[in-house]
N, C-alpha and C positions, 0 to 999 in steps of 0.2 A: 304293594310291592313295586309296581311300575313307577309310582311316585317317588319311592325311595331310590330306585335305580337311576331315575332321571337326575335326582339331586346328586347322587354319587358320581355319575359321569360328568356332570357340570363342575363339581368340585375338582375332579381329576383333571379336567381340561384347564381350569384356572391354574392348578399347580404346575401343569406341563407348559403353560405359556412362558415364553422367554422373558426374562427380566428386562425392563427398559435399559438401554445403553446410555449411561449418563454422559458419555462423551459425544455421541451423536445428538443428544439433547442440547448440548452446548453449541454444536454446529448449527442446529436448527434455530436456536435463539439468535445466533449471529446472523443467520440468513434473514430472520424476521426483521431485525434492526436495519439490515442493509436495504430491505424493501421499503422501509419507512423513512428513517432519518437519512440514509444514504441516497435514496431516490430524491429527497428534497434538495440535496446538494448538487447531484449530478443526474439529470433525467436519463433514464435508461440503465442506471447502475443497478437498480433492484431487479431488473429483468435480464441482466447480462448472464451469460452461461456461468453456472456455479458448480461445475464438477470438482470434486474433492477426493483426494487419495489420502487416507489416514494411515500413517505408518505406525504399526504397533510392534511389540516385541517379536512375535512369531508370525504375524499375518498382516496383510495390508487390506484395507477396506475401501472400495471405490464407490462413491455415491454421486447421484445427480449428474451422471455423465451421459451424453446422448447416444453413445455406442459402447459396446462391450469389447475391450481389447482382448487379444488372444492371451490365454493363460489364466483367465479369471473364471471362477465358478459362481453360480447364483447363490446369494445369501438371503434371498427373500426381501420383502418390503421393510424398509426401516421406518418404524412407527413415528419417530421424531421428525425426520426431514420429509417424510412422504415420498422418498425416492427408492427405487430398486437398488439393492446393494449387491456387490460382487466382490469376491475375495480371491486372494492368491497367497501362496507362501511368501514369507518375507524375502524381498529381493535385496540387491546391493545398495538400495537407497539408504542414506544415513537417517538414523532415528531422530536427529535434531534438525532435519531439513525444514526450511520455511521458504517456499518459493511458489510462483505461478509460472508454469512453462508448458509448452505443447508436447508433453512427454508421450502422449498417444496421438499426436497430430492435433491440428486446430479442432476445437477451441482449446485455449490453455486450461490446464488443470491445476488446482491448488494442491501442492504436496506438502504435508505437514505432519510432524510427529506429535506425540501427546504433550500436554503441558509439562509433565514430569521430564520427558526426554529432551524437550526444548529448553527447559529451565525457566519457563515463563509462568507468571501468575495467571490464574484464570482470566482476569481482566485484560492482561496484556496479550494472552493467547487469542481472545476474541478480537482485540484490536488488530492483531496480525492477520486474522482472517479477513477483516475489512481492508487492510492494506493490500493483501494479495488479490482480493476480489477486484480492487481498483485496477490492478494490472489486467485482470480478465476483461474488465470494461474497456480499458484502453485498447487492448488488442482486438476488440470487437468493433471499434470505430471504423467508419467507412475508409477503405483503402489503407488501413494502418500499415500492413506489411509492405506494400509498394512504396508508400511514402517514406518509411524507415529505410528501405533499400536505396531510395533516391538520395539519402543523405551521403552515400558514398563512403561509409565508415567501416564496412564489413571486410573489405579486402577480399582475400580468398576464402574466408571463413563462411561456411554455409550452415553452421550449427547454431548460430545466435550467441555463441560464447564471447564474441567480440564486445557485447554489451557489458560484460564483466571484466574482460581482459584487455581492453583497448589500452595501448601504451601511452597514456597521458603522462606528461612529465611532472608528476606530483611533487617530486623532491627538488626540482630546479629552483634555485634560490630566488630568482626574480619573480617566479610565479608564486612561490610560497609567500613572499613579501606582499605581492599585489593581492593575493587572496586574503591575507591577514588584514590589510587595510579595508578591503571591501566587507569582510565578515564583521569586523568591529563597527563599521559604519551602519551595517544593517541592524546589529544589536542596539545601537544608539537610537535608530529610527523606531524600532519596535518598542523601546522603553518610553518613547514619546507618544505612543498611541493615545488618541483622545485629547492631546494637547496642541497648543498653538505652534510648537516647533516641529511638528511632524512633517510638514511639507518641505521646508528647507533640508531637513535631515534625510528625507526620502530622496530628494534630488541629489544630495551629496553622495548617497549610496549608489545611485545610478551612474554618477560620474566615475566613481571608483570601480564599479562593475565593468564599465567600458575599458578602464585601464587594465583590469584583469584579463579581459578578452583580448586586448591588444598584446599583452605579454604572452598569453598562451598561443596565439596564432589561430588562423581561421579554422583549420581542420580540428585541432585540439579543442577549440572552443565550441565548435559545432557539437562535438561529442559531449562536453561537459554540460552545455546548455540543455542537451537532450536528457541527460541524467537529472538535471534540475526539474525538467518537465515530467520525467517518468517517475523517479524515486522520491524527489522532494515533495511533489504534490501528493503522492501516495501516502507519505508520512503525515502531511497536513490533514489529509482526508481521514485517516484512522483516528487522529486526535479530535477532529471536528465531529465525527460521528459519535465517539465515546462521550464527548461533552454534552451532546444533545440527547443521549440515551437516558433511560430512567434508572440505570444501575449506579448506585453511589460509588461503589468500588471502581467502576469504569470511569466515572467522572474524576475521581481522585487520581487515578492513574494517568488520565489525559492531562490533568494539570501538571503532574510531575513530569510527563513527557515533554510538554511545552517548555517547562522550566529547564529541562536538560538541553533543549535546543537553544534557548536564549543564553544559557551558560556557555555552551560550546561555541556559539557565535562570538561571544565576548572574549574568549580565549582560544582562538582557532589554532590548529596544528595540521595543516594540509599534508605535510611530509609524513606524518604518522597515520593520519586517517585515510589518506588516499581517496578512493572513490566514495567512501562513506561520507566524506565532507559534503557531497552534493545533497544528501538527505537533509541536513540542517539548513544549508543555504537555500535550497528550493522550498522547504517548508517555511522558512522565514520570509521568503519572497511572497508566498501565498498569504501569510499573515499580514504582510505589509499591504498587499493589494486589497485585502478585506478591510483593513483599517482605513484605507483611502476611499472606501465606498466605491470601488471601481468594479465594474461587471466583467471581470476577467474570465469567470467560469464559462460565460457564453462563447467566448472566442477560443477557449482552451482546446476544444475538440478538433479544431482545424490546424492547430500549431503542433510543432515538435520541439519547441524550446520556449523559454519564458521571456526572452529578450524584448521582443516588441511589446509584450503585455506589461512588463514592469516599467518600460520607458513611458508608455502611455499612462499608466497608473500614477507615476510620479508627476507627470505633466498635468494631469487632470485631477489630482488628489483633492478630495473633499473630506476632511477628517470627520470621523464619527467616534462615538464611544467605543472602547475596545470590544471586539466581537469574540465569541467563543472560537478558540482555535486560531 
């Protein structure tokens, strides 16, 4: 009888165990790739703070965060990520949000909706995690916030929203024209990767980049170059990690994302794209520096713009076969 009761209780315990959460399993898979492929690209990326707030229909789930903000209740250990989970009722956060921000104070937290709410395929949703985690890695760099403040771009804003709302003159005709010349030159240089014309085309791009900076003016260009550094390289990173991962769907999506960038650079529209134009231009610059076999990633950590890096890359360019991303 005791033997039968023991088996009965064991069976009931198995039935009562919560079913694995497929979405936190996806988050855990993205974390695992970040700690391997991401770490190979960016030392420290795999170990950077990885707090995540998953926004669902009725509740929000906070995982892997170093402290528990007010208003959250314990949700137990998440089996997939190995992190303690905390929940709260759905707040005013949009369900399609995809961002890394210090919503609970430093360090930054990834805030993201489900693949269904964000309209992303599973592969692109994982790539978005890597993109936003790159921002977490950026903000964990030594003296990141004091260095950003020293750029002098925030004005009276103390919320950080200036990074999104800076009044760059995206629609001014001379800047639109200069951006178009530079973007198309970058597309031409990237099309020549692995070929003998890469070096002169890279140098032509740098010359047109200087013309764009001159048209924009010092303060405006400091902002835009910062966006190339911040968002453009994050876009390149998500593609490079996906290309190196074992998931075929992710590799296919990375190839499609790179083609989107190349297509956008060949037919730019700064007036329409606004700040988003920095994603393609910055990612393209990272691709160009990789193609030039230039060790830009070593110096990236202490920069807040790509200008000096792309100048040196074009000057020292030693072409190699096209690299992933």
